[in-house]
C-alpha positions in Angstrom: 10.8 -7.8 0.6 13.0 -6.3 3.3 11.9 -2.9 2.5 8.1 -3.9 2.8 8.9 -5.4 6.3 10.7 -2.2 7.4 7.7 -0.2 6.3 5.4 -2.3 8.3 7.6 -2.0 11.4 7.7 1.8 10.9 3.9 2.0 10.6 3.4 -0.1 13.7 5.9 2.2 15.5 3.9 5.3 14.3 0.6 3.7 15.5 2.1 3.0 18.9 3.4 6.4 19.3 0.1 7.9 18.5 -1.9 6.1 21.3 -1.6 9.2 23.5 -2.9 11.3 20.6 -5.8 9.0 20.2 -6.7 9.1 23.7 -6.6 13.0 23.6 -8.7 12.9 20.3 -11.3 10.8 21.9 -11.5 13.0 24.9 -11.7 16.2 22.9 -14.6 14.4 21.0 -16.4 13.6 24.2 -16.0 17.1 25.5 -17.2 18.5 22.3 -20.5 16.4 22.7 -20.7 17.5 26.2 -20.3 21.2 25.2 -23.0 20.9 22.5 -25.3 19.2 25.1 -24.9 22.2 27.4 -25.4 24.7 24.4 -21.9 26.0 24.8 -21.4 26.2 21.2 -18.2 28.5 21.1 -16.4 26.0 23.3 -17.7 23.1 21.1 -16.3 24.9 18.1 -13.0 25.5 19.9 -12.7 21.8 20.9 -13.5 20.7 17.3 -10.6 22.9 16.0 -8.3 21.5 18.4 -9.3 17.9 17.5 -8.8 18.7 13.7 -5.4 20.2 14.5 -4.5 17.0 16.4 -5.6 14.8 13.5 -3.5 16.9 11.0 -0.4 16.6 13.2 -0.8 12.8 13.3 -1.2 12.6 9.5 1.9 14.6 9.2 3.8 12.0 11.2 2.4 9.1 9.2 3.2 10.6 5.8 6.8 11.3 7.0 7.1 7.7 8.0 5.6 6.5 4.7 8.2 8.5 2.9 11.0 7.3 5.2 11.7 10.9 6.2 12.4 9.8 9.8 14.1 13.1 10.9 10.8 15.0 9.9 8.7 12.4 11.4 10.8 12.8 14.7 10.3 16.5 14.6 6.6 16.3 13.9 6.3 13.7 16.8 8.0 16.2 19.2 5.5 18.9 18.1 2.6 16.6 18.6 3.8 15.7 22.1 4.1 19.4 23.0 0.6 20.0 21.6 -0.9 17.1 23.5 0.8 18.3 26.6 -0.5 21.8 26.2 -4.1 20.4 25.8 -3.8 18.5 29.0 -2.5 21.5 30.8 -5.4 23.8 29.6 -8.4 22.4 27.7 -8.4 18.8 29.2 -7.7 19.9 32.7 -10.9 22.2 32.6 -12.8 18.9 32.3 -11.6 17.5 35.5 -12.4 20.9 37.2 -16.1 20.7 35.9 -16.4 17.0 37.0 -15.4 17.6 40.7 
């Protein structure tokens, strides 16, 4: 039973660490909808692809944790953090420019 409780705590840690990713994913989704409404389909496609990549990176972390490959999970988390930071510096910062 101790292994099942450690798995549960590992999963809750993974979920907590992806809240930033969840917020970024939600924002990408909103921007995609807005781009479609404005008929900027190339931007909508780009945003969709970024959101898919974000989801794939989150899945890599969750799979590594499920397999108890914690070093791989740590590395994947670092890559995800860099990806999210780059999103905010580029794509998501453009949203703020358009709303001001």
